C-alpha positions in Angstrom: 0.2 0.3 0.1 2.9 2.3 0.2 4.1 1.8 -3.0 0.3 3.1 -4.3 -0.1 5.9 -2.1 3.9 7.2 -3.3 2.4 6.7 -6.5 -0.6 8.9 -6.4 1.0 11.2 -4.5 3.5 11.8 -7.9 1.0 11.5 -10.5 -1.5 13.9 -8.9 0.3 16.4 -7.1 4.0 15.9 -8.1 5.7 15.2 -4.9 8.1 12.5 -4.7 7.8 12.4 -0.6 4.8 13.1 1.7 6.2 16.0 4.4 6.3 15.3 7.9 3.9 13.2 9.8 1.6 12.7 6.2 2.5 9.4 5.6 1.8 8.5 9.1 -2.0 9.7 8.9 -2.5 8.0 5.7 -1.3 4.9 6.8 -3.6 5.0 10.0 -6.6 5.6 7.9 -6.0 2.9 5.5 -5.6 0.3 8.4 -9.3 1.6 9.3 -8.6 3.7 12.3 -10.2 6.7 13.4 -7.5 9.6 13.3 -7.2 13.3 14.8 -4.5 14.9 13.1 -2.8 18.1 13.8 -0.6 19.8 11.5 0.2 23.2 11.6 -1.0 25.7 9.2 0.6 25.1 5.4 1.1 21.3 7.0 -0.7 20.0 4.0 -3.6 18.8 5.6 -6.2 18.1 2.6 -3.5 15.4 1.1 -4.4 13.2 4.2 -7.5 12.2 3.3 -7.4 12.9 -0.5 -4.5 10.0 -0.9 -6.0 7.3 1.3 -9.6 8.3 -0.4 -7.8 7.8 -3.9 -6.3 4.6 -2.5 -9.7 3.0 -1.3 -12.6 2.0 -3.3 -15.9 4.6 -3.0 -16.8 8.2 -2.1 -14.8 10.3 0.3 -17.3 12.9 2.4 -15.5 15.9 3.4 -17.0 18.1 6.1 -15.9 21.7 6.3 -17.7 25.2 7.5 -15.2 27.0 5.3 -17.1 27.6 1.6 -14.2 29.1 0.0 -11.9 26.8 0.9 -14.3 23.7 -0.6 -14.8 25.5 -3.4 -11.3 25.9 -4.0 -10.3 22.2 -3.2 -13.1 20.8 -5.6 -11.9 23.3 -8.6 -8.4 21.9 -7.8 -9.5 18.4 -7.4 -11.2 18.3 -11.0 -8.0 20.2 -12.5 -6.5 17.2 -12.0 -9.2 15.1 -13.6 -10.5 13.7 -9.9 -14.4 14.1 -9.9 -15.2 16.1 -6.9 -18.3 18.0 -5.7 -19.6 20.0 -3.2 -23.2 20.9 -1.6 -23.3 24.3 -0.1 -25.5 26.7 1.0 -27.0 28.8 -2.0 -26.9 26.0 -4.2 -31.1 25.6 -5.6 -32.4 22.2 -5.1 -32.0 21.2 -8.4 -28.0 21.7 -8.0 -28.3 19.6 -4.7 -30.6 16.7 -6.0 -28.2 16.4 -8.8 -25.2 16.7 -7.0 -26.3 13.6 -4.8 -27.7 11.2 -7.3 -24.6 11.7 -8.9 -22.7 10.5 -5.5 -25.4 7.6 -5.3 -25.3 6.4 -9.1 -22.3 8.2 -11.0 -18.5 8.1 -10.0 -18.2 11.2 -7.8 -14.4 10.3 -5.9 -15.1 13.4 -3.2 -18.6 15.2 -1.9 -17.7 18.5 0.5 -20.4 19.8 2.7 -21.0 22.5 4.8 -22.3 20.8 8.3 -25.7 22.2 8.4 -26.5 20.3 5.4 -25.9 16.8 7.1 -28.9 17.4 8.8 -31.3 17.9 5.9 -33.5 15.0 4.7 -32.5 15.2 0.9 -28.7 14.5 2.0 -29.9 11.7 4.8 -31.7 9.7 2.2 -28.9 10.0 -0.4 -25.9 9.7 2.4 -27.7 6.0 3.0 -27.3 4.5 0.0 -23.4 6.0 -0.7 -20.6 3.9 -0.6 -18.8 5.9 1.7 -15.4 4.8 2.6 -13.9 7.8 4.5 -15.5 10.6 6.4 -13.0 13.3 6.7 -13.5 16.4 9.1 -11.6 19.6 8.1 -11.4 22.1 11.1 -12.3 19.8 13.5 -11.8 22.1 16.4 -15.2 23.2 15.6 -16.9 20.2 17.0 -15.7 21.3 20.6 -17.6 23.6 22.8 -14.2 24.4 24.4 -12.7 25.3 21.2 -12.5 28.9 20.0 -14.9 28.6 16.7 -17.0 26.2 18.4 -20.2 25.1 15.8 -23.2 23.4 16.5 -23.7 21.8 13.4 -20.7 19.8 13.6 -22.3 17.6 16.2 -24.3 16.0 13.6 -21.4 14.3 12.3 -21.6 11.6 15.1 -25.3 11.1 13.8 -23.9 10.0 10.3 -21.4 7.8 11.6 -23.9 5.2 12.8 -24.8 4.8 9.1 -21.6 3.4 8.2 -20.2 2.5 11.7 -16.8 0.7 10.0 -16.1 3.6 8.0 -12.8 5.6 9.7 -13.1 9.0 10.5 -9.7 11.6 9.9 -10.6 14.9 11.9 -8.1 17.4 11.1 -6.9 20.9 12.7 -4.0 23.1 12.4 -4.5 24.1 16.3 -6.2 22.3 19.3 -5.5 22.7 22.8 -5.1 19.4 24.8 -9.0 20.0 25.6 -10.2 20.5 22.6 -8.3 17.0 21.3 -10.1 15.1 23.9 -13.4 16.4 23.1 -12.8 16.2 19.4 -12.5 12.7 19.9 -15.1 12.0 22.3 -17.6 14.0 20.4 -17.0 12.1 17.3 -17.2 9.1 19.1 -13.5 7.5 18.0 -13.4 3.8 18.9 -9.7 4.4 20.3 -7.8 7.5 21.3 -5.8 7.9 18.3 -3.9 11.7 17.6 -0.8 12.1 15.7 0.7 15.1 15.7 3.3 17.8 14.3 5.2 19.4 16.3 3.9 23.2 16.3 6.9 24.7 16.8 8.3 26.8 13.4 12.0 27.2 13.8 12.2 29.4 10.7 9.5 31.9 11.9 10.6 34.8 13.8 7.5 36.0 16.4 7.9 39.5 17.1 5.7 42.4 19.3 6.2 45.5 18.8 4.9 48.4 21.1 3.8 51.3 18.9 1.1 54.3 19.0 1.9 55.0 15.6 1.0 51.6 13.5 1.2 53.2 9.9 4.8 54.3 10.2 6.3 50.8 12.1 4.0 48.8 9.4 5.9 50.7 6.6 9.4 49.9 8.4 8.4 46.3 8.7 7.6 45.8 5.2 10.4 47.4 3.9 12.7 45.6 6.2 11.2 42.2 5.8 11.2 42.3 1.9 9.3 39.9 -0.4 5.4 39.9 -0.1 3.4 39.2 2.8 0.0 39.4 4.5 -1.2 42.5 6.9 -4.2 41.4 9.1 -6.6 44.2 10.2 -10.3 44.3 11.7 -12.5 45.8 9.7 -13.3 46.2 6.1 -13.0 50.1 5.9 -9.2 49.6 7.3 -8.3 47.3 4.8 -8.6 49.9 1.9 -7.1 52.4 4.4 -4.1 50.7 4.5 -3.5 49.5 1.0 -3.7 52.9 0.2 -1.4 54.2 2.6 1.0 51.5 1.6 0.3 52.8 -1.6 1.1 56.1 -1.5 4.6 55.2 0.2 5.4 53.4 -2.9 4.8 49.4 -1.7 2.3 47.9 -4.4 -0.6 46.8 -2.2 -4.3 45.4 -2.5 -7.0 45.1 -0.2 -9.1 42.2 0.7 -12.5 41.3 2.1 -15.7 39.2 2.4 -17.4 42.5 0.9 -15.8 42.5 -2.3 -17.4 40.8 -5.6 -16.5 37.4 -6.6 -14.4 39.2 -9.5 -12.4 41.9 -7.6 -11.5 38.9 -5.0 -10.4 37.0 -7.6 -8.4 39.2 -9.3 -6.4 40.6 -6.5 -5.6 37.3 -5.4 -4.3 36.4 -8.4 -1.8 39.8 -8.5 -0.8 38.8 -5.2 0.0 35.3 -6.2 1.8 36.9 -9.2 4.0 39.2 -7.5 2.2 42.1 -9.1 1.2 43.0 -5.3 3.4 42.3 -2.7 1.7 43.2 0.1 -2.5 42.0 0.8 -4.4 44.0 3.7 -7.2 41.6 4.5 -9.7 41.0 7.3 -9.2 37.4 8.6 -11.4 36.1 5.0 -8.2 36.1 3.3 -5.5 33.2 3.8 -7.7 30.2 3.7 -6.5 27.5 0.9 -3.9 30.0 0.0 -0.9 28.2 -1.5 1.7 30.3 -1.6 4.7 29.2 0.0 7.3 32.3 -0.4 4.9 34.4 2.3 8.2 36.5 4.2 6.0 38.4 6.5 2.4 38.3 8.5 1.9 41.5 10.2 -1.0 41.7 13.0 -2.0 45.6 13.1 -5.2 44.7 15.5 -5.0 42.1 18.5 -6.8 38.9 17.5 -9.3 37.3 19.7 -7.2 34.5 20.8 -4.0 32.5 20.6 -5.7 30.0 18.1 -6.6 32.7 15.8 -3.0 34.5 16.0 -1.3 31.1 15.6 -3.2 29.9 12.5 -3.0 33.1 10.8 0.9 34.0 11.8 1.5 30.6 10.3 0.9 31.1 6.6 4.6 32.9 6.5 7.2 31.0 5.8 5.6 28.0 4.3 9.1 27.4 2.4 11.2 26.9 5.8 12.8 30.0 5.0 13.2 32.9 7.1 9.9 34.7 8.2 8.4 36.9 10.4 4.9 37.2 12.0 4.6 40.6 13.9 2.4 41.8 16.0 1.7 45.6 16.5 0.3 46.2 19.8 -0.5 49.7 21.7 -1.7 50.9 24.7 -5.2 51.2 23.2 -5.6 47.9 22.0 -7.0 46.7 25.6 -9.6 49.3 25.5 -10.4 48.1 22.2 -10.5 44.4 23.2 -13.1 45.3 25.9 -15.3 46.9 23.4 -15.0 44.1 21.4 -16.5 42.1 24.0 -19.5 44.2 24.5 -20.5 43.9 21.0 -19.5 40.2 20.7 -22.0 39.0 23.6 -25.1 41.1 22.9 -28.2 40.7 25.0 -30.9 38.0 24.6 -33.8 41.0 24.0 -31.4 42.1 21.4 -30.9 38.7 19.8 -34.5 37.7 19.9 -35.2 41.1 18.2 -32.9 40.5 15.2 -34.0 37.0 14.8 -38.0 38.4 14.6 -36.9 41.2 12.5 -34.6 38.6 9.6 -38.2 36.7 9.4 -39.7 40.0 8.8 -37.2 41.2 6.4 -37.2 38.0 4.5 -41.0 37.8 4.5 -40.9 34.1 5.9 -44.0 32.8 7.7 -44.0 31.2 11.2 -43.2 27.5 10.6 -41.6 27.9 7.2 -38.1 28.4 5.4 -36.1 25.1 7.1 -33.3 24.3 4.5 -33.5 27.4 2.3 -31.3 29.7 1.3 -32.0 33.7 1.0 -29.6 36.2 -0.1 -29.1 38.5 2.3 -28.0 42.2 2.0 -26.4 42.8 5.7 -26.3 47.0 5.1 -29.9 46.9 4.3 -31.1 44.8 6.5 -29.4 47.1 9.5 -30.2 50.3 7.9 -34.1 49.2 7.8 -34.1 48.3 11.4 -31.7 50.7 12.6 -29.2 48.3 14.0 -25.3 48.3 14.2 -23.4 46.2 11.2 -21.6 44.5 14.1 -24.0 43.7 16.7 -26.0 42.2 13.8 -22.9 40.1 13.2 -23.0 38.9 16.4 -26.7 38.3 16.7 -26.4 36.0 13.7 -23.4 34.4 15.2 -25.4 33.3 18.4 -28.4 32.1 16.3 -26.1 29.8 14.2 -24.9 28.3 17.6 -28.4 27.8 18.3 -28.9 25.7 15.6 -31.4 28.1 13.8 -29.8 29.9 10.9 -26.5 29.9 8.9 -24.6 33.0 7.7 -22.2 32.6 4.7 -20.4 36.0 4.5 -19.2 35.6 0.5 -20.3 32.6 -1.5 -18.9 33.4 -4.8 -20.8 31.4 -6.9 -19.7 31.4 -10.7 -22.8 30.8 -13.2 -24.0 27.2 -13.5 -26.0 25.5 -16.1 -27.3 21.9 -16.6 -29.3 20.1 -19.5 -32.8 18.7 -17.9 -33.6 17.2 -21.3 -32.2 14.0 -22.1 -30.1 14.2 -25.2 -32.4 12.6 -27.6 -35.0 15.6 -26.8 -32.5 18.3 -26.8 -31.7 16.9 -30.4 -35.9 17.3 -31.4 -35.6 20.7 -29.8 -32.6 21.8 -32.0 -34.3 21.1 -35.4 -37.1 22.9 -34.3 -35.6 25.6 -33.2 -32.9 27.1 -35.7 -32.6 30.2 -33.8 -31.0 28.5 -30.8 -29.3 25.4 -32.6 -26.2 27.4 -32.9 -26.1 28.9 -29.2 -26.7 24.8 -28.0 -24.1 23.6 -30.2 -21.5 26.2 -28.8 -22.9 25.0 -25.2 -22.1 21.9 -25.8 -18.7 21.9 -27.5 -17.5 24.3 -24.8 -18.4 22.6 -21.7 -18.6 18.7 -20.8 -21.0 16.9 -18.4 -23.6 19.3 -18.8 -26.5 16.4 -18.8 -25.1 14.7 -16.1 -24.0 17.5 -13.5 -24.1 21.8 -13.0 -21.4 22.9 -14.9 -19.5 26.5 -14.2 -19.8 28.3 -17.2 -18.9 32.1 -17.8 -21.1 34.6 -19.7 -18.2 36.3 -21.4 -16.5 33.6 -22.6 -20.0 32.0 -24.5 -20.5 35.5 -25.7 -16.8 35.5 -27.2 -17.2 32.2 -29.0 -20.6 32.8 -30.3 -19.7 36.6 -31.4 -22.3 37.5 -29.4 -23.1 40.4 -26.9 -23.2 39.8 -23.1 -27.0 40.6 -22.7 -27.9 38.3 -25.6 -26.1 35.5 -23.9 -27.9 36.0 -20.8 -31.4 36.5 -22.7 -30.4 32.9 -24.8 -29.8 31.4 -21.3 -32.9 32.5 -19.6 -34.8 31.6 -22.5 -33.8 28.1 -22.5 -34.7 28.1 -18.6 -38.2 29.0 -19.4 -38.6 26.4 -21.9 -37.1 23.9 -19.3 -34.2 22.9 -21.7 -31.7 23.7 -19.3 -31.5 25.0 -15.6 -29.4 28.0 -15.4 -28.1 29.4 -12.0 -26.5 32.6 -12.7 -23.2 34.1 -10.6 -24.2 35.3 -7.2 -21.9 37.5 -4.7 -25.0 38.0 -2.1 -24.4 37.1 1.2 -26.4 33.7 1.8 -28.7 33.3 4.9 -29.8 29.6 5.4 -32.7 28.8 8.0 -31.5 25.4 9.4 -35.1 25.2 10.8 -38.1 26.7 10.1 -39.0 30.0 11.5 -39.8 30.0 15.0 -42.3 32.6 17.1 -40.4 34.9 19.1 -42.2 33.6 22.3 -40.9 30.4 21.6 -37.0 31.5 20.5 -34.9 29.3 23.0 -31.8 30.7 23.6 -29.2 28.7 26.2 -28.3 31.2 28.7 -25.7 29.1 30.3 -24.0 28.3 27.0 -23.6 31.7 26.2 -22.2 32.6 29.4 -19.1 29.8 29.1 -19.0 30.7 25.7 -17.9 34.5 26.9 -16.2 33.4 29.9 -13.8 31.3 27.6 -13.7 34.0 24.9 -12.0 36.4 27.7 -9.7 33.5 28.9 -8.5 33.4 25.4 -8.5 37.2 25.2 -6.8 37.5 28.1 -3.6 34.8 27.2 -3.6 37.1 23.9 -2.9 40.1 26.0 -0.6 38.1 28.3 1.4 36.9 24.7 1.5 41.1 23.7 2.7 42.4 27.2 5.4 39.5 28.3 8.5 41.0 27.2 10.5 38.3 29.0 9.6 35.1 27.8 10.5 33.2 24.4 7.5 34.1 21.9 8.0 30.5 20.3 7.9 28.7 23.9 4.8 31.0 25.3 2.4 29.9 22.0 3.5 26.3 22.4 3.0 26.1 25.7 -0.6 27.3 25.4 -1.0 24.4 23.0 0.3 22.0 25.6 3.8 21.2 24.0 7.1 22.2 26.1 10.3 22.4 24.3 13.4 23.2 26.7 15.2 25.5 24.8 14.2 29.1 23.2 13.9 29.6 19.4 16.7 32.5 19.8 15.1 34.3 16.9 12.3 36.1 18.4 12.1 39.7 19.8 12.7 38.6 23.8 15.1 36.0 22.6 17.4 38.1 20.2 17.4 40.9 23.6 18.7 38.2 25.9 21.1 37.2 23.1 22.7 40.7 23.1 23.7 39.5 26.9 25.9 37.1 25.4 25.3 34.1 28.4 23.3 31.0 27.5 20.3 29.7 29.3 21.7 28.5 31.9 23.6 31.0 33.2 21.1 34.0 32.3 18.5 32.0 34.5 20.4 31.4 37.3 22.2 35.0 37.3 18.3 36.1 37.1 17.5 33.6 40.1 20.4 35.1 41.9 19.4 38.9 41.6 15.9 38.3 42.7 17.1 36.3 45.7 19.9 39.1 46.3 16.7 41.6 46.4 14.5 39.6 49.0 15.2 41.4 51.9 14.7 45.0 50.2 16.8 47.3 47.9 20.5 47.4 47.3 22.8 49.4 45.5 23.5 48.4 41.8 27.5 48.6 42.8 26.5 46.0 45.6 24.6 43.6 43.6 27.5 43.1 40.7 29.8 42.5 43.3 27.5 39.8 44.8 27.3 38.6 40.9 31.1 38.0 41.2 32.6 36.0 39.3 30.4 37.6 36.4 32.2 39.9 34.7 30.9 43.8 35.1 29.6 44.3 31.6 27.5 40.9 31.3 25.9 41.7 35.0 25.0 45.3 34.0 23.4 43.6 30.8 21.4 41.5 32.8 20.2 44.1 35.4 19.2 46.1 32.4 17.4 43.6 30.8 15.4 43.1 34.1 14.7 46.7 34.7 13.5 46.9 30.8 11.5 43.6 31.6 9.7 45.2 34.5 11.3 42.4 37.1 13.2 44.8 39.0 13.1 48.5 39.3 15.1 51.4 40.8 14.5 52.4 44.0 16.4 56.0 44.1 19.0 56.8 41.7 21.1 54.0 42.4 19.5 50.9 44.5 17.4 48.3 42.4 14.6 46.2 44.3 12.1 44.1 42.9 9.1 45.1 41.0 6.5 43.7 43.1 2.7 44.1 41.1 0.6 47.0 42.1 -2.4 45.6 44.3 
């Protein structure tokens, strides 16, 4: 079997060898074992389920919450000649029917689904009839209520396991604490605990925290100093434009990216960045998932992330080629206040949540008791304006309603136009004979796209117009006419966010919001936020060690390349010597302040120059402080 998986890797991906841990994960899956694989960002998680699935008979079900990532992986697999399909929010029932029928009767190898689709009757009925070989769960931390991105819809994965109890489950994530790892295995009903983990340590990545009140100027200095291409993360869409325009004015080729851009705009700037025409991408966290660019030299966070998990995943997009790269966090005194304001927005009052839920139903003109499984185009800005609500509060309320299993919200599905012939080939021939005005147009469609009779195929109206020597308006008119005559099903491209009701609309009085769950979620949010603040404000510990420790991994040696390590390296003492000296200083000062000259004498035989460097470092990092002009004392925290 090892020969088989190596042949598949070479044939479809062009690699002669697997990355660290990939082969162990694949062999574990092929042995039929439930497996939890922890691989850092850029560690090649998709290959861990794609290769074994290709080596087995049957279909691989891939559950993922990220529509953009699912679409990207489906398109990549299709480009390799591998039949992959996806069921996503925003697809019509006819499209979903066709995809699922092909999974039962056709030769589909990979079926990607969003978790909220698992509970729909249309999926359950077809799933039981599929020949399933593997269930892959991407972003598996979403199944844990202790995780930073818990999604209740993930809990339904355990239910579908019962349909194929012998089929192994492969859970994959880049970031999970020990507690979350235990929870993932429990909730996915692992037969035996089985974690395969690659160290989270990134030896080529230098973590840096820069304290600054002028983030624009400091960012510019980082971009110029780091060289190469990079990603700059900010929290809101407005700032992506402002910062990218600032960098352009300073002579840096930059662009901005967020979920509010049109599909064509997102595609264009992403291609410009991938090709090197744009050096810096300024983005919200909408950018980065599935981006396969190995030569990113820096990732800068201008705003403080909510958690070490989010920071570690986003920072890890730098230096995937294992060459020197930088993960920089710009931190100011106002970031703590901003975080406190964010908590208020992130956790709206129960009454506010119910108000938004009721307003949504009215906005979409949805009767009580209706809507289950239906997706709606949703204009967030118009909704917020119409009901005099803050868009940030609306988004937070949607998150809560999603956590309660009532809704699913997709910010930017970015669907291309799709067509599918809904008549048989012989019926189409008869239609062409009787409708000469559409015959040539239909011939061009059939020559341009394969598989139109068996599945929905992505099309671009502009390309059709060029081939048919028609205007874009004429092409759209022809497609709409064929739709009306029930020859094709034509689904035009859409960039509109999608709101899907996973349950029928409830009357406000019947709406149940779990107070205890919300309270616990807020408590854990605050713990993670405080951990992120601790990381930003700590100037004494190795950055890499601090992050690894958060994820339950210990390493005895400092990274030597983060900002705190570089400061310590200037003292010219090894770790043991430095820590021993540090302890001696604190012991000497236990009984009270001492003059600097006396401390230096007590630290003998350490050279005076090195002793001064240690004392200076300890002062700079608030372990000790001056008591008067020439004495030092322990810096006890204020009570």
